N, C-alpha and C positions, 0 to 999 in steps of 0.2 A: 282239409275240409271239403266236403262235397258241396258243389254249387247248386243253388235252387233257382228254378224258374218260377216266379210268382205271377199270378194272374188274378185280377179282380173280375169276378163273374157277376153279372146283373141277374139276380135270382128271382126278383119279383117286381112287377110293375107297381109303381107307387099308387096308393090310394090317397090322393091329396098331395101333401108335401113329400118330397123325397127324403128318406131316412137311411141311416147306416145299415139297417136290417135288410134293405133292398139289395145288398151286396154280400158276396162271400169271397174270402181270400183262398185261393187254391194254389198249392205248391207242388212242383214236380221236379225231378232231377233234370239238370241241363244236359241235353244230348250232346254227344261228341259231334263236331262239325264233319260234314261229308268231305271227301277229297276235293280240294280246290276251293272250299268254303272257309270262312273265318267266323269266329265267335265275337260278337260285339256286346259289350256291357253298357246298358242304358243307365246314364247318370241323372238325366233330367227328363221329365215328361211335361208337356205344355198343356194347359187348360185355358181355353179362351175366356176372357173376362166378360162379365155382364155389362151392358151398355147403360150409362147413367143418363138421366133426363135433365141435366143442368142446361140452361139455355140462355144465350145472350140475345140482345136485339139483333134482328136480321140474320139470325143463325141459319145454318144449313144443316138440317137433321138428316142423317144417313140411316136408312132402314136396311139393316144387314143381319139377317138371322131372326129367328122367331123362337128362341129357346123358352121364353116365358109361355108360349102357346102349346108346347109339346104335349102336355097332359090334359089340355082342355077337352071336354067332351062335345063342345060346340065351337063354331068359328066366331071369334070376336069381330063384330062388324065395325069398321071405321077406326080411325085413330082415337085414342083416349086422351090425347093432349090438345084437343081443339082449342081450349081457352088459352093455353100457353102459346100455341102456334099463332093465334090471333094477336094476343097482347104483344108478343115479341116480333111480330111480322116475319115469321120464320118460313123457310122453304123446306118441305119434306120430300125426299126422293128415295126410291128403292135403289139398292146398290148390290150388284153381284160381282164379286171380284174377277170372275172370268170374262166379264165384259171388257176388261182392260188387260187381258193376258198378253197382248202384243207389246205392252209397255212395261212388263215386269222387270226386264234388265235395266231399263232407264230408271225405274222407281227404286230398285235396289241400290244403284249407284248414287242417286240423289239422297236417299235415306242414310247411306254410309257417310256421305259428305256432311250432312247436317249433324249426325252423331259426332263425327270427329271435330266439328266446329262448336260443339255444345249448343247447337241451335235446337236439337231434338234430344231429349234425355229419356231413354227407355226406363220405365218403371216396372219392376218385377216384384211380386210377392212370392217368396220361396217357402214352401212347406217341406218339412223333412220326413223322409221315410216312405217306403212303398205302402205301408199300412195307412198312411194319411190320404190315399187317393179318394176314397168315398167322401171324406170330410171336404177335400178340395172341390170335388164335383158338386157337392151339396152347396158349397159357398157360392158357386156360380148362380144358383137360383135365388140366392138371397141378396146378391149385390154387395157383399161385405168386403170383397177384395178390391185392391187398387192396382191397375196396370195388368201386365201379363202374369197369370197365375202359373207357377211352375212347381212341380214336385221333384225334390232332389232325392234320388234313390241311393 
């Protein structure tokens, strides 16, 4: 059986909500690896989850990413959670992961420890098949998935 390399191509900019027709699946033969190279088969692709706006009193809200703003034709001014921030006496702060790059090794070790102690339980939603990539991406904009969204190929 000849192996295929499949690629999802973003073929059109969404007019409003993103839809499956904004993508096209393209297939091509897998080339032979060059001398000294290896061929790796991808089994999982990760898609980052949408952030939820559930809030406790004295919450610390992390601003990290603006996926909901990507298709806006104008800049949204100010937070839209003003009432919730006030009622819950919450703190909102921008977060860029690379601000903490010098602590990545420390963080990985601590996270591994918490997972092994069941203090941190990773949650993954796994969707099956390369053909489900557009559906998985679209689900990011709707906030319907829970935890890390992964596509199993």
